C-alpha positions in Angstrom: 76.1 77.5 69.6 76.5 81.2 67.7 80.1 82.3 67.3 81.6 85.1 67.1 85.2 86.3 66.1 86.1 89.8 66.6 89.4 91.3 65.1 91.3 94.4 66.5 92.6 97.1 64.6 96.1 96.5 63.6 97.5 99.9 65.0 95.8 98.8 68.5 96.9 95.3 68.1 100.9 96.7 68.0 100.2 98.6 70.9 98.9 95.9 73.0 101.6 93.9 71.7 104.8 96.9 72.9 102.8 97.3 76.2 102.6 93.3 76.8 106.7 93.5 77.4 106.7 96.3 79.7 103.5 95.8 81.3 105.6 95.2 85.1 107.4 98.3 84.3 105.0 100.7 83.9 102.9 99.8 86.3 105.7 99.9 89.4 106.6 103.3 88.2 103.1 104.4 88.0 102.5 103.4 91.4 105.5 104.8 93.1 104.4 107.8 91.8 101.1 107.6 93.5 102.9 106.4 96.5 105.6 109.2 96.9 102.7 111.8 96.9 101.5 109.8 100.0 104.9 109.1 101.8 105.3 113.1 101.5 101.8 113.9 103.2 102.0 111.0 105.9 105.9 112.2 106.7 104.2 115.9 106.4 101.9 114.7 109.0 104.2 112.6 111.6 106.0 115.6 111.9 103.8 117.9 112.5 102.4 115.5 115.0 105.5 115.1 117.2 106.9 118.7 117.0 103.1 119.3 118.8 103.2 116.4 121.2 104.5 116.7 124.5 106.9 113.4 123.4 110.2 113.5 123.6 111.0 112.5 119.8 114.6 110.3 119.2 113.5 110.7 115.2 113.7 107.2 115.1 109.7 106.7 113.8 110.0 109.8 111.4 113.4 108.2 110.3 111.4 104.5 109.9 108.7 105.8 107.3 109.0 104.7 104.2 107.7 102.7 101.1 107.6 99.4 100.0 108.4 98.5 96.6 105.7 97.2 94.4 104.7 93.9 94.9 102.6 91.8 93.1 99.9 89.4 95.0 99.2 85.9 93.9 96.3 86.9 92.5 97.9 89.4 90.3 97.3 92.7 92.2 100.2 95.0 92.3 100.8 96.5 95.7 102.4 99.3 97.5 103.0 99.8 100.9 103.9 102.9 103.5 104.7 102.1 106.5 107.1 102.3 109.1 110.3 100.0 109.3 110.9 97.6 112.4 112.5 96.8 115.0 113.6 99.3 116.9 116.8 100.2 118.6 116.1 99.7 121.9 114.6 97.0 124.1 112.4 97.6 127.8 112.8 95.8 130.5 109.7 95.5 132.4 108.7 96.3 135.6 108.9 94.0 138.3 110.5 91.5 136.1 113.3 90.1 134.3 112.0 90.1 130.5 112.2 92.5 128.0 110.0 93.4 125.3 109.9 95.5 122.2 108.5 98.5 121.6 108.1 99.0 117.9 107.3 101.9 115.8 104.4 100.3 114.1 102.5 100.2 117.9 104.2 104.4 118.7 102.0 105.4 115.8 99.2 104.0 117.1 98.8 104.8 119.5 100.3 109.1 117.7 97.2 107.9 115.3 94.4 107.0 118.2 95.4 108.3 121.5 95.4 106.2 124.8 94.4 106.7 128.5 95.9 109.8 129.3 97.6 111.2 125.4 95.0 112.4 123.4 95.1 111.2 119.5 97.5 113.0 116.6 96.1 111.2 113.1 98.8 111.6 110.2 97.8 108.9 108.5 94.2 108.8 108.3 94.0 113.4 107.3 97.3 112.1 105.1 95.4 109.8 103.2 92.2 111.6 102.7 94.1 114.9 101.5 96.2 113.3 99.0 94.2 111.0 97.3 93.7 113.5 94.5 96.8 114.4 93.6 98.1 110.6 94.2 95.9 109.8 91.4 96.6 112.5 89.2 100.0 111.8 89.5 99.9 108.0 88.7 97.3 109.3 85.8 100.2 111.5 84.0 103.2 109.1 85.0 101.3 106.8 83.1 100.7 108.6 80.2 104.4 109.6 80.0 105.1 106.0 79.7 102.8 105.0 77.2 104.4 108.3 75.1 108.0 107.2 76.1 107.4 103.6 74.0 105.4 105.5 71.4 102.1 103.6 71.7 98.9 105.4 71.1 
């Protein structure tokens, strides 16, 4: 069996060593930079969808929209999520029953996004995702380059 040995240039090896201790920090800040762009677009679209709606807004849905902290999955993939915090403040009584049920922010957002019988859809997530894809990627690239320069890595 053949054996091949490749040596990295010392400069590249030193650069990789500098990154290895700060990899998590760099990836987190990079993902947060992209997430902020997407969150801003979703929030803007949500404001327009609610304003142009015949619904009466309490502001709870808008206030619950946010971004999760960066998490690393068991497979080593870093994730950040844009979504709605739960639970809502109010519980609703079921008709003809003495039980209560909770309407979640995710349920309200789903009805707003896709509509229901008697209520036309007012999409706000998908258009924001499409519109913010390139700016988010650019923001992540520039943040990554900034972090690399800050560490003095070539």
